[in-house]
C-alpha positions, 0 to 999 in steps of 0.5 A: 890802478887803485884798490877798488879797480884792483878788487872788482877785477878780483871779484871776476874770478868768482862765480857770477850770481847770474847772467842777463842778456847784457850783463854778468852779475856779481855781489861783492863786499862793496856792492852790486856789479854789472859787467857789460858783455860785448857788442852793444852801444853804451845807451843800450846798456844804460837803458837795459841795466835796471830792467835786467836787474829786476829780472835777477830780483835785485833792487837797485833803484835806490843805490848809487851808480857808477860807470867804470872802465878797468882795462878792457872791462866796462861795468856798473857798480851799484852801492849805498 
């Protein structure tokens, strides 16, 4: 596990900024994290992430999006 992965796992110990239908949202020093909730296929997550970010008043349209799987956690990391 690299230092970025360790950092992201540590951020999940903090209070999230909110929850939407498919994600739990965190703000970190390296970007915005959308942690997947279980029960849906990847296509549903990819299709809904920008809509749900908008519902949280987060503008991620100009950010880079990276999919990561760390241990049993799946997430999108948005960063500039």
